[in-house]
KEKOL-472500 format. One record per residue (C-alpha): residue in one letter; y, x, z. Coordinates in Angstrom, 1 decimal. Layout:
residues N
A|Y|X|Z
...
This chain:
residues 824
M|69.9|108.0|71.9
K|70.5|111.6|74.1
I|70.2|112.0|77.4
N|72.2|114.1|79.8
D|69.4|116.4|80.7
P|70.4|118.8|84.0
N|68.4|121.6|82.1
G|70.5|121.2|79.0
E|67.3|120.4|77.0
N|68.2|118.1|73.9
I|66.2|115.1|75.0
I|65.9|111.4|73.1
Y|65.5|108.1|74.7
I|63.7|106.0|72.1
N|62.5|102.2|73.2
E|59.4|101.2|73.0
R|59.9|99.0|70.0
L|61.5|101.6|68.0
R|58.9|104.0|69.2
N|55.8|101.8|67.9
K|57.6|101.4|64.3
I|58.2|105.3|64.6
D|54.4|106.0|65.0
K|53.5|104.1|61.7
I|55.7|106.4|59.6
P|52.7|108.7|59.0
L|50.7|105.4|57.4
Y|53.4|104.8|54.8
D|54.6|106.6|51.5
I|57.8|105.1|52.1
T|60.1|104.2|55.2
V|63.2|102.5|55.3
I|65.3|102.8|58.2
D|68.3|100.4|58.0
A|70.9|99.8|60.4
P|74.7|100.0|61.0
A|76.6|103.2|61.8
G|76.2|104.4|65.8
Y|72.8|102.8|66.1
G|71.0|106.0|66.5
K|69.0|106.3|63.0
T|69.3|110.0|62.8
E|68.3|110.8|66.4
A|65.3|108.5|65.5
A|64.4|110.4|62.7
S|64.9|113.7|65.1
F|62.6|112.2|67.5
F|59.9|111.7|64.6
S|60.3|115.4|63.7
K|59.5|116.5|67.1
E|56.7|114.2|68.3
H|54.4|114.2|65.2
K|52.4|116.6|63.1
G|54.0|117.7|59.7
E|57.0|119.4|58.2
V|60.2|117.4|57.9
R|62.8|118.2|55.3
T|66.2|116.3|55.7
I|68.5|116.1|52.7
S|72.0|114.9|54.0
V|73.9|112.6|51.2
L|77.7|113.6|51.5
S|78.8|112.0|48.4
S|77.9|109.3|45.8
S|77.0|111.9|43.3
T|73.7|110.8|42.1
E|73.3|114.4|40.3
I|73.9|116.5|43.5
F|71.3|114.1|45.4
F|68.7|115.0|42.8
Y|69.0|118.6|42.7
D|68.9|118.8|46.5
L|65.6|116.7|46.2
C|64.4|119.2|43.5
D|65.1|121.7|45.5
A|63.4|120.2|48.7
L|60.1|119.9|46.7
G|60.3|123.3|45.1
L|59.5|124.7|48.4
Y|56.1|123.6|48.0
D|56.0|123.5|44.3
S|58.2|125.5|42.4
G|56.8|124.4|38.9
A|57.2|120.6|40.1
S|60.7|121.5|40.8
V|61.8|122.9|37.7
L|60.3|119.9|36.0
L|62.3|117.1|37.6
K|65.4|119.1|37.2
S|64.8|119.3|33.2
I|64.3|115.4|33.3
G|67.5|115.3|35.8
F|68.4|112.0|37.9
P|66.3|108.8|36.2
K|68.5|106.9|33.9
N|65.7|104.9|31.9
D|62.0|103.4|32.6
G|60.5|106.4|30.6
Q|62.6|109.0|32.5
I|61.3|106.7|36.1
A|57.6|107.4|34.9
K|57.5|110.9|34.0
I|59.2|111.8|37.7
R|56.8|109.5|39.4
E|53.7|111.3|37.8
I|55.1|115.3|38.7
I|55.9|113.9|42.4
K|52.5|112.4|42.6
N|50.8|115.6|41.1
I|52.3|117.7|43.7
R|49.6|119.1|45.9
L|49.8|120.0|49.9
Q|47.6|121.3|53.1
D|49.9|119.5|55.5
E|51.8|116.6|55.7
L|55.7|116.6|54.5
F|58.3|114.1|55.3
I|61.5|114.2|53.4
V|64.2|112.4|54.8
I|67.0|111.2|53.2
D|69.7|110.7|55.3
N|73.0|108.4|53.9
Y|70.6|106.9|51.3
H|73.2|104.0|50.6
L|75.5|106.4|49.5
V|73.2|107.0|46.0
S|71.2|104.1|46.0
C|70.9|102.4|42.7
D|68.1|100.4|40.6
E|66.5|103.6|38.6
F|65.8|105.5|42.0
N|64.9|102.1|44.2
T|62.4|101.2|41.3
L|61.1|104.9|41.4
I|60.7|104.7|45.1
S|59.5|101.5|45.0
S|56.8|102.3|42.5
L|55.3|105.5|44.6
A|55.2|103.2|47.9
G|51.5|103.0|48.4
N|50.4|105.3|45.1
M|51.0|108.6|46.3
N|47.6|110.2|48.2
N|49.1|113.5|48.3
K|50.7|113.7|52.0
I|54.3|113.6|50.8
H|56.1|111.0|52.6
F|59.8|109.8|52.2
I|62.4|108.5|54.6
M|65.0|106.7|53.6
I|68.3|106.4|56.0
M|70.7|103.8|55.2
S|73.4|101.8|56.7
Y|72.5|98.7|54.6
I|70.3|97.4|51.9
D|71.9|96.6|48.9
S|68.6|96.4|46.6
Q|66.4|93.5|45.8
I|64.1|96.2|44.3
V|63.7|97.6|48.0
R|63.8|94.2|49.8
N|60.7|93.1|47.7
G|58.8|96.6|48.6
V|59.7|95.7|52.3
E|58.3|92.0|51.9
S|55.3|93.5|50.0
G|54.1|95.5|52.6
N|54.1|98.7|50.7
I|57.3|100.1|52.5
L|57.5|100.2|56.5
Y|60.7|98.7|57.4
I|62.6|99.9|60.5
G|65.8|97.5|60.9
K|68.4|96.9|63.4
E|66.5|95.0|65.7
C|64.8|98.0|66.7
F|67.4|99.8|67.5
V|69.2|97.4|69.8
F|68.8|97.9|73.4
T|67.4|95.0|75.5
Q|68.7|94.7|79.2
D|65.7|96.1|80.3
D|66.4|99.3|77.8
I|69.9|99.6|79.3
C|68.4|99.8|82.6
E|66.1|102.7|81.5
Y|68.6|104.3|79.8
Y|71.1|104.8|82.8
R|68.1|105.4|85.1
L|67.4|108.3|83.2
N|71.0|109.6|82.9
G|71.0|109.6|86.5
S|72.8|106.0|87.2
D|70.9|103.2|88.5
I|72.1|99.7|87.7
D|70.9|96.3|88.9
E|69.9|93.3|86.4
E|73.3|91.8|87.1
E|75.0|95.0|85.6
S|72.7|95.6|83.0
N|73.6|91.9|81.7
A|77.2|92.5|81.9
I|76.8|95.5|80.1
Y|74.6|94.0|77.4
G|77.4|91.1|76.9
L|79.9|93.9|76.2
T|78.0|96.2|73.8
K|75.3|93.7|72.2
G|73.1|96.4|72.6
F|75.0|98.5|70.5
V|73.7|102.1|71.0
T|76.8|103.9|70.9
S|78.9|101.3|72.8
I|76.1|101.8|75.9
E|76.9|105.3|75.5
L|80.4|105.0|76.3
S|80.1|102.5|78.8
L|77.9|105.3|80.9
L|80.4|107.8|80.3
Q|82.9|105.4|81.3
Q|81.3|104.6|84.3
K|80.8|108.2|85.3
V|84.6|108.8|84.8
D|87.2|106.8|83.2
I|87.2|108.6|79.5
K|86.4|105.9|77.1
D|89.5|105.5|75.3
K|90.0|109.4|75.3
I|86.5|109.7|73.9
I|87.0|107.1|71.4
K|90.1|108.8|70.1
N|89.0|112.4|70.0
I|85.6|111.8|68.7
L|85.9|109.0|66.6
W|89.8|107.8|66.2
D|91.4|111.2|65.3
R|88.8|112.1|62.4
L|89.3|109.3|60.7
S|92.0|108.9|57.6
D|95.3|107.0|57.9
K|94.1|104.3|55.2
T|90.8|103.7|57.4
K|92.9|103.5|60.6
E|95.3|101.1|58.8
R|92.4|98.9|57.8
L|90.2|99.0|61.2
M|93.9|97.7|62.8
L|94.1|95.0|60.2
L|90.2|93.7|61.0
F|91.4|93.7|64.4
I|94.3|91.7|64.1
I|92.8|89.2|61.9
D|89.8|89.1|64.3
S|87.2|88.6|61.5
V|86.5|88.7|57.8
S|83.9|88.0|55.1
I|83.3|90.3|51.9
K|84.2|87.1|49.7
E|87.5|86.5|52.2
I|88.5|90.1|51.5
M|88.0|90.0|47.5
D|89.4|86.6|47.2
F|92.7|87.4|49.5
K|92.8|90.6|47.8
I|93.3|92.4|51.1
S|92.0|95.5|49.8
L|92.2|97.6|46.4
M|88.2|98.5|47.2
T|85.5|97.4|44.8
E|83.0|95.1|46.4
K|80.6|98.0|46.8
E|83.1|100.1|48.2
L|83.6|97.4|50.8
L|80.1|97.1|51.9
L|80.0|100.9|52.3
F|82.9|100.7|54.4
M|82.1|98.0|56.6
N|78.5|99.4|57.2
T|79.1|102.3|58.0
S|81.9|102.2|60.3
Y|81.0|102.9|64.2
F|84.2|100.5|64.9
I|82.6|97.2|62.7
E|79.7|95.0|63.5
Y|78.2|92.1|61.5
D|78.0|88.8|62.9
T|74.8|87.5|61.1
G|75.4|84.2|62.8
K|78.8|83.7|61.1
C|78.4|86.1|58.3
R|81.2|87.9|59.0
Y|82.6|91.4|60.2
C|84.6|92.3|63.0
I|85.5|94.9|65.6
R|82.8|95.5|68.4
D|84.2|94.7|71.7
I|83.9|98.1|73.3
F|86.6|99.3|70.8
K|89.0|96.0|71.2
D|91.0|97.3|74.1
F|91.4|100.6|72.5
L|92.5|99.3|69.0
K|94.7|96.9|71.1
E|97.0|99.7|72.7
V|96.9|101.7|69.2
I|98.7|99.0|67.9
T|100.9|98.2|70.7
D|102.1|101.9|70.5
T|102.5|101.7|66.4
E|106.2|101.6|65.6
K|107.4|98.5|64.1
E|107.8|100.4|60.5
S|104.4|102.1|60.7
K|102.4|98.9|61.0
R|104.9|96.8|58.6
G|102.2|96.8|55.8
I|99.4|95.7|58.1
L|101.1|92.9|59.6
E|102.2|92.0|56.3
K|98.7|91.6|55.3
A|97.3|90.0|58.4
G|100.0|87.6|58.0
A|99.2|86.8|54.4
V|95.3|86.6|55.7
F|96.7|84.0|58.2
I|98.5|81.8|55.7
K|95.7|81.7|53.5
R|93.3|80.5|56.1
D|96.0|77.7|56.9
D|96.5|79.5|60.6
F|100.6|79.2|60.1
F|101.2|79.8|64.1
V|99.5|83.3|64.1
A|100.9|84.3|60.8
Y|104.6|83.8|61.9
K|103.5|85.7|65.2
C|102.9|88.6|62.8
F|106.2|88.0|60.3
Y|108.2|87.5|63.2
E|107.0|91.0|64.9
I|108.2|92.9|61.7
D|111.7|90.4|61.1
E|110.1|88.9|57.8
W|112.1|85.8|58.0
E|111.8|84.9|54.5
K|108.1|84.9|54.6
I|108.2|82.5|57.6
Y|110.9|80.2|56.2
G|109.5|80.6|52.7
S|105.9|79.0|53.6
K|105.5|75.3|52.8
P|102.7|74.3|55.1
E|101.5|70.4|55.9
F|103.0|69.4|59.3
H|99.5|68.5|60.4
K|98.6|72.2|60.4
I|101.4|73.1|62.9
Y|101.1|70.0|65.1
P|98.0|71.1|66.8
V|99.6|74.2|68.4
L|102.8|72.2|69.5
K|101.8|73.1|72.9
A|104.0|73.9|76.0
E|102.6|77.5|75.8
N|103.9|78.3|72.2
K|107.3|76.2|72.7
D|109.4|79.6|73.6
F|108.1|81.2|70.3
F|109.1|78.3|68.3
M|112.1|78.1|69.8
K|112.7|82.1|68.9
I|111.9|81.4|65.0
I|114.7|78.5|65.0
K|117.1|79.8|66.8
E|117.0|83.5|65.9
C|116.6|82.9|62.0
P|119.3|84.6|59.9
K|121.2|81.8|58.1
E|120.5|83.9|55.0
A|116.8|82.9|55.2
R|117.1|79.5|56.3
K|119.3|78.6|53.5
K|117.1|77.6|50.5
N|114.0|77.1|52.6
Y|115.0|73.2|53.2
Y|111.0|72.3|53.4
F|110.7|74.4|56.5
T|114.1|73.8|58.4
T|113.1|70.5|58.1
L|109.6|70.6|59.4
M|111.5|72.7|62.5
C|113.3|69.4|63.1
L|109.9|67.8|63.7
V|109.1|71.0|66.3
L|112.3|70.1|67.9
F|111.4|66.6|68.3
F|107.8|67.3|69.8
Y|109.5|70.0|72.3
N|112.2|67.0|73.5
E|114.7|69.4|72.4
R|117.1|66.8|72.0
N|120.7|68.3|72.3
Y|119.5|70.9|69.3
L|118.2|68.1|67.5
I|121.5|66.7|67.0
Q|122.9|69.7|65.6
Y|120.3|71.4|63.6
P|119.8|68.6|61.2
M|123.4|68.4|60.2
E|123.3|71.9|59.5
I|120.7|71.6|57.1
V|122.4|68.8|55.7
Y|125.7|71.1|55.1
D|123.6|73.4|53.4
I|121.9|71.1|50.8
E|125.0|69.5|50.0
E|126.9|73.2|49.7
D|123.8|74.6|47.7
N|125.0|74.7|44.1
E|122.0|76.1|43.0
L|120.0|72.8|43.6
N|120.0|69.8|40.7
D|120.7|66.4|41.6
M|116.9|65.5|41.8
D|116.0|68.3|44.3
K|119.1|67.9|46.4
A|118.1|64.4|46.7
N|114.6|64.8|47.9
Y|115.5|67.4|50.3
L|118.3|64.8|51.9
G|115.5|62.1|51.4
N|112.9|64.0|53.5
L|115.5|65.2|56.1
Y|116.8|61.7|56.6
F|113.1|60.2|56.9
V|112.1|63.0|59.5
K|115.3|62.4|61.6
G|114.4|58.5|61.7
Y|111.1|59.6|62.6
T|112.5|61.5|65.5
E|114.5|58.4|66.6
F|111.6|56.6|67.2
N|112.3|54.7|70.5
N|115.4|53.7|69.2
I|114.1|51.7|66.4
E|118.0|50.2|65.3
I|119.1|54.1|64.2
M|115.3|54.7|63.1
N|115.7|51.7|60.5
G|119.0|53.2|59.6
F|117.8|56.8|58.4
Y|114.7|55.0|57.0
R|117.1|53.1|54.3
Q|119.3|56.4|53.8
A|116.3|58.1|53.2
L|115.1|55.7|50.7
D|118.7|56.0|48.8
Y|118.2|59.3|48.4
S|114.3|60.2|47.5
Y|112.8|59.8|44.2
F|109.2|60.1|45.5
P|107.1|58.9|49.0
V|107.9|61.7|51.5
N|104.2|61.2|53.2
G|103.4|64.5|53.1
V|105.4|65.4|56.1
T|104.0|63.1|58.7
S|101.2|61.2|57.1
K|98.4|62.9|58.4
I|99.3|63.2|62.2
P|98.8|60.1|64.2
F|101.3|57.6|64.0
N|101.6|56.6|67.3
F|101.5|60.5|68.4
S|98.0|59.8|70.0
C|99.3|57.0|72.2
P|97.2|53.9|72.1
S|99.8|51.5|72.6
I|102.8|50.9|70.0
L|104.2|48.7|72.8
H|104.3|51.2|75.0
L|106.3|53.4|72.7
Y|108.7|51.1|71.4
H|109.6|48.7|74.4
T|112.4|50.8|75.5
E|114.8|48.2|76.5
E|114.6|45.6|79.7
E|114.3|42.2|78.8
K|114.4|42.7|75.1
A|110.6|43.2|73.8
D|111.2|40.2|71.2
E|114.1|42.0|69.9
E|112.7|45.0|69.6
L|109.3|43.6|67.8
T|111.9|42.0|65.4
K|113.8|45.1|64.4
L|110.2|47.1|64.2
V|109.1|44.1|61.9
E|112.2|45.0|59.6
C|111.9|48.5|59.9
M|108.4|48.9|58.8
P|108.3|48.2|55.4
Y|111.0|50.8|54.7
Y|108.7|53.4|56.5
Y|105.5|52.5|54.7
E|107.5|52.9|51.2
L|108.6|56.2|52.2
S|105.2|57.3|53.9
G|102.8|55.7|51.8
G|101.4|53.3|54.5
H|101.2|55.8|57.1
G|100.9|53.5|60.4
K|100.0|50.4|58.8
G|99.3|47.6|61.2
A|101.7|49.0|63.9
D|103.9|46.2|63.5
A|100.7|43.4|64.2
L|99.5|45.5|66.9
M|102.8|45.7|68.9
K|103.1|41.9|68.6
A|99.8|41.5|70.0
E|100.5|43.7|72.6
I|103.6|41.3|73.7
L|101.4|38.0|73.7
F|98.4|39.8|75.6
N|100.9|40.8|78.4
R|101.9|37.1|78.6
G|98.6|36.0|79.0
E|98.1|34.6|75.5
F|95.0|36.1|74.7
D|93.9|33.9|71.5
A|97.1|34.4|69.6
A|96.6|38.3|70.6
A|93.2|38.6|69.4
I|94.1|37.2|65.8
L|96.6|39.4|65.5
C|94.4|42.4|66.8
H|92.0|41.6|63.9
K|95.1|41.6|61.4
S|96.1|44.9|62.9
L|92.6|46.5|62.5
Y|92.4|44.8|58.8
M|96.0|46.4|57.8
S|95.0|49.9|59.7
D|91.5|50.2|58.2
S|92.5|49.7|54.8
R|94.7|52.4|55.1
E|92.5|54.7|57.0
Q|94.9|54.4|60.0
Y|92.5|55.4|62.6
S|95.1|55.6|65.4
I|96.5|52.3|64.8
S|92.9|50.5|64.6
V|92.2|52.6|68.2
G|95.0|50.3|69.5
A|93.8|47.4|68.4
K|90.3|47.9|69.7
L|91.5|49.0|72.8
L|93.8|45.6|73.1
L|90.3|43.6|72.2
T|88.2|45.3|75.0
R|91.0|44.2|77.6
I|90.8|40.6|76.0
C|87.0|40.4|76.5
L|87.7|40.9|80.1
N|89.3|37.8|80.5
N|86.8|35.7|78.3
G|83.9|37.6|80.3
K|81.9|38.4|77.1
Y|80.1|41.1|77.9
D|78.3|42.2|74.3
D|82.2|42.0|72.8
F|83.6|44.3|75.5
K|80.7|46.6|75.1
Q|81.0|46.7|71.3
N|84.7|47.3|71.8
Y|84.6|49.7|74.3
D|82.0|51.7|72.6
S|84.1|51.6|69.4
L|86.9|53.6|71.4
S|84.8|56.7|70.9
V|85.6|59.3|68.3
K|83.2|59.0|65.2
N|82.2|61.8|62.9
M|85.2|61.5|60.8
D|87.2|64.2|59.0
F|90.7|64.3|60.8
N|92.2|67.5|58.9
G|92.0|69.7|61.3
L|93.5|67.1|64.2
D|90.3|66.5|66.0
H|92.0|67.4|69.3
E|94.5|64.8|69.0
Y|92.4|61.8|68.1
I|89.7|62.8|70.9
V|92.8|62.4|73.1
L|93.8|59.3|71.6
S|90.1|57.7|72.4
E|90.1|59.1|75.9
L|93.3|57.8|76.9
A|91.9|54.2|75.2
K|88.8|54.4|76.9
G|90.8|55.7|80.1
F|92.7|52.9|80.1
A|90.0|50.4|79.7
D|88.2|52.2|82.5
I|90.8|51.8|85.1
T|91.3|48.1|84.4
T|87.9|47.7|85.7
D|88.6|50.1|88.6
N|86.0|52.4|87.1
A|87.1|55.7|88.2
K|83.8|57.8|87.7
S|84.3|57.2|83.9
V|88.0|58.4|83.7
S|87.8|61.7|81.2
K|88.0|64.6|83.9
W|91.1|66.0|82.3
L|92.9|62.5|82.9
T|92.6|63.2|86.6
D|94.1|66.1|87.2
W|98.2|66.7|86.1
E|98.2|70.2|84.8
T|95.4|69.1|82.0
V|97.2|66.1|81.8
E|100.1|68.1|80.5
N|98.5|70.5|78.7
N|96.4|68.1|76.4
V|99.2|65.4|75.9
N|102.3|65.7|74.1
I|105.9|64.2|75.6
M|105.8|60.9|73.7
C|102.4|59.6|75.6
M|102.9|61.2|78.5
S|103.6|58.7|80.6
Y|100.6|56.5|79.2
A|98.5|59.4|80.5
D|100.1|58.8|84.0
I|99.6|55.3|84.2
I|95.8|56.4|84.0
Y|96.3|59.4|86.2
G|98.0|57.2|88.9
K|95.4|54.2|89.0
W|92.6|57.0|89.2
L|94.2|58.4|92.1
L|94.6|54.8|94.0
L|90.9|54.3|92.8
T|90.0|57.6|94.8
E|92.4|56.6|97.8
Q|94.5|59.8|97.4
Y|97.7|57.5|98.3
T|99.7|60.4|99.8
R|99.1|62.5|96.8
F|100.4|59.7|94.5
L|103.6|58.9|96.2
G|104.3|62.5|96.5
I|104.2|62.9|92.5
S|105.4|59.3|92.1
G|109.0|60.2|91.4
E|108.0|62.7|88.8
L|106.0|60.4|87.1
L|109.0|57.8|86.7
G|110.9|60.5|85.7
V|108.6|61.3|82.7
A|108.8|57.6|81.7
S|112.4|57.9|81.9
I|112.7|60.5|79.2
F|112.2|58.0|76.3
S|113.0|54.9|78.6
N|109.5|53.8|78.2
E|109.5|50.1|80.3
M|105.9|49.9|80.4
P|104.9|53.0|82.7
K|107.6|51.8|85.0
I|106.1|48.3|85.6
Y|102.5|49.8|86.2
L|103.9|52.8|88.6
Y|105.9|50.5|90.7
I|103.0|48.4|91.3
Y|100.7|51.4|92.0
I|103.8|52.6|94.5
A|103.7|49.3|96.4
I|99.8|49.4|96.4
A|100.0|53.1|97.8
N|102.4|52.0|100.3
N|100.4|48.9|101.4
M|97.2|50.9|102.1
L|99.1|53.0|104.1
G|100.2|50.4|106.2
N|104.0|50.3|104.4
K|104.0|46.4|103.9
D|107.6|45.9|104.2
K|108.0|48.6|101.6
A|105.4|47.8|99.3
V|106.8|44.3|98.9
R|110.4|45.3|98.3
I|108.9|48.0|95.7
L|106.6|45.3|94.0
G|109.9|43.5|93.7
T|111.2|45.7|91.3
A|108.3|45.8|89.0
L|108.7|42.2|89.0
D|112.3|42.3|87.8
I|111.4|44.5|84.8
A|108.6|42.5|83.8
L|110.1|39.0|84.6
A|112.4|38.8|81.6
N|109.7|39.2|79.0
S|107.4|37.4|81.2
F|104.7|40.2|81.3
V|102.3|39.4|83.6
M|99.2|41.4|82.6
P|100.0|44.4|84.6
F|99.9|42.4|87.7
V|97.0|40.4|86.7
E|94.9|44.0|86.1
N|95.9|44.8|89.4
Y|95.3|41.7|91.4
T|93.0|42.5|93.5
H|95.1|45.1|94.8
I|98.5|43.2|95.1
S|97.1|39.7|95.7
E|98.4|40.3|99.5
I|101.9|41.2|98.7
V|102.7|39.5|95.7
T|102.4|36.2|97.5
S|105.7|37.2|99.1
Y|107.6|36.2|96.6
G|105.7|32.7|95.6
M|108.7|30.8|97.5
D|111.6|32.9|95.9
M|112.9|30.4|93.2
K|113.6|33.7|91.1
Y|109.9|34.6|90.9
R|108.1|31.6|92.0
D|107.1|30.3|88.5
F|106.3|33.9|87.3
V|104.3|34.5|90.5
K|102.5|31.3|90.0
K|101.6|32.4|86.5
I|100.3|35.5|87.4
A|98.2|34.1|90.3
G|97.0|31.5|87.4
V|96.0|34.2|84.5
A|94.5|36.3|87.5
A|91.7|33.6|88.6
K|90.3|33.5|85.2
Y|91.1|37.1|84.4
G|89.0|38.1|87.5
A|86.1|36.0|87.1
G|85.8|37.5|83.3
V|85.8|41.0|84.9
R|83.3|40.1|87.6
S|80.7|38.6|84.7
I|81.2|41.5|82.8
L|80.7|44.2|85.5
K|77.6|41.7|86.7
N|76.2|42.0|83.2
A|77.1|45.6|83.2
K|74.9|46.2|86.2
N|72.2|44.1|84.7
K|72.0|46.1|81.4
D|72.3|49.3|83.9
N|69.1|47.8|85.6
F|67.3|47.7|82.3
G|67.9|44.3|82.0
L|66.6|43.0|84.8
T|67.6|40.8|87.8
A|68.1|42.8|91.5
R|65.0|40.9|92.6
E|63.1|41.6|89.4
L|64.0|45.4|89.9
E|63.0|45.4|93.6
V|59.5|44.1|92.5
A|59.1|46.4|89.4
K|59.9|49.7|91.6
L|57.6|48.6|94.2
A|54.5|47.8|91.5
A|55.4|51.1|89.9
G|54.8|52.6|93.3
R|51.2|51.5|93.3
L|51.8|48.4|95.5
S|49.4|45.4|94.9
N|50.9|42.0|94.4
K|50.1|40.9|98.3
E|51.7|44.0|99.4
I|54.8|43.3|97.3
A|54.9|39.9|98.9
G|54.6|41.1|102.6
E|57.3|43.7|101.7
L|59.5|41.2|100.3
F|58.6|38.3|102.3
I|57.8|36.2|99.3
A|55.1|34.5|97.9
E|52.6|36.2|96.1
S|52.2|33.7|93.5
T|56.3|34.6|93.0
V|55.2|38.1|92.6
K|52.7|37.3|90.2
S|55.4|35.5|87.8
T|58.3|38.0|88.9
M|55.7|40.5|87.4
K|55.1|38.6|84.0
T|58.7|38.3|83.6
I|59.1|42.3|84.0
F|56.2|43.0|81.7
N|58.2|40.7|78.9
K|61.5|42.1|79.4
L|60.3|45.8|79.2
D|57.9|45.2|76.4
I|55.0|46.2|78.3
S|51.2|45.1|79.2
K|50.1|46.8|82.2
R|50.9|48.3|85.5
Q|50.3|51.9|84.4
D|53.2|51.5|81.5
L|55.3|50.3|84.3
M|54.8|53.6|86.4
N|55.2|55.5|82.9
F|58.6|53.7|82.4
F|60.3|54.7|85.4
K|59.1|58.0|85.1
E|60.3|58.7|82.0
K|63.6|56.7|83.3
């Protein structure tokens, strides 16, 4: 790397690792210098020629013509032995083993007074098996003071690699050229710019030790001309085709050679591609990912170039990029590429499975999806009925209810008026559309059921390709939470769901199997009928597991976890609670949705035991809750978030947002979160001393829950509301209900206390509180007598306790005890 010397001298900085390698070149007949463009290979050869004795001749290979290269080599050798040059030219570039052997002997027989180093720059342009065989056969066999230094951007020859591995060829690779943080500090210092460790780390993070990038960073520090230098010295010298390739690579982020060949991104051969990728200053190879990408130092420049390029000029680039993203199943980014150049047919003509789009239905992407729905010309929308049907689901997940009424009806009209469709295709399109329409009416079971029946009347085949791979319950662990939307009508809603689900199962191929059994189990649980609820949970688990409906099984396991709190069985509680965690499963790219499902389930279990510390961090902040869950299960997450605020004594904060939380629950008329939230509002007011208001608001929760006899929201929070719920004990309307709450809460509270006590014992390595005290004192090297005095107990008690401790911890002596606590 060149240094800006004030005296104008051409000084090159070489790091110590590279210098040590260069010093070994005279010891080898053949040296290979292998690094991508921009690492300073030519400068390293120039440094060698200045620092070492002997003559250096450089052959710059400018094309892939092996004949021109060979004649240049012959002329270079002819300066020292004209006869050998004539003989070599008469043979020509070697094409077989006989010619290789003759050329080898001629070169070996050249005799020189001084060392000669022949540098072949850009050797990769002419690299081939025949010449590589010649070079490898010369390695270690010359003995005539001739040395070859082959400079290349990449090794594509196993023959050369074998010579390197055998130790006959000196290899100077990319790792020798890459600058460390210390190298960067020294290079900056030599250029009159001192930087500290933090600055050198930052430069290394940006450049990854790439020499050219470090030079650009230095120039940018001196004066803000980095982009101008990139443009004038590097970019403007490139052909238009090369510029297009670099812009395309920037847009698609990274690519492998196989991907380029498989996707037919380029018309180049694989060898031409390797040459291009490994010789461009702009491109680096990520060895960990085995992919090529644009270097970080050039990304801002390329982003600006693409932004400034007119739409028509970059149409071909964006079309290719969109096609790549489609093949990668990255449909959202593909649509952005196509949208920028008005390629509506490529957007609407795509046929993604919905679970490939579902993960990107985030709030920040809503505006873009609404654009491709609202701005699409009618001509592109017609004929592409699969995609327009998927857009109905997009509207549903973004809660665009008004548009969701109009949009599907327009699609129905288009399908019915399409004379080019045969009857079967027309019926299947309508069947899919009515199925999706039913899906979007999930919180109105009667209307949902009507659409499913209509879909069955039309569709010749199951329509499970539309929604089968996304969680049936939208990542919400409670079916009751989703489908109980009318006060006093939980049983009626269950009946409707039981009637509806067979139609849904038939249409979807068993998607959501076990949901109806789970909803019934939840109703029974909330009435305090724990045994009956447990039976139905196991039925739901059997049904869901048989169809790999993980989202339903998580809901059933959560309910079993809550049931265990009533019976106080710690081992069962722990087993069910642990089963809520996401296992190593393939979720078809929907990992985030299933992680959310798992953490919502665990979070709900945590708040029922007042365990605020275990709630996932994202569930403790309103903004991250909104960013992680969809609108359908937002109010379920709010139950967890609201209780967490109470457990952490943030009463005023909770009351400040309680209206917003109730508003979210009202979007789909979810009744269960309303009960919990009104209970929470009552608790917060009571804790702030507003008891009369707390009693009044608790009455609202009682009114919602009374008709369905749902006692569990009150039971799970009984330790916080016992003082105020008794105010309704003499009221005829609530008396029996409040009495039932108190009765269930008595047993439930005992079960929770038993489990928490057992959990604490488990946390204490299975030792009782007294045993733990004794164990820690013994581990601190106290004798039995000293422990007895410390705890005011008999020495014999200490002795028997120590025996128990040894048995529980499976150890035999005090040293083991000390080691045990040291490890813990």
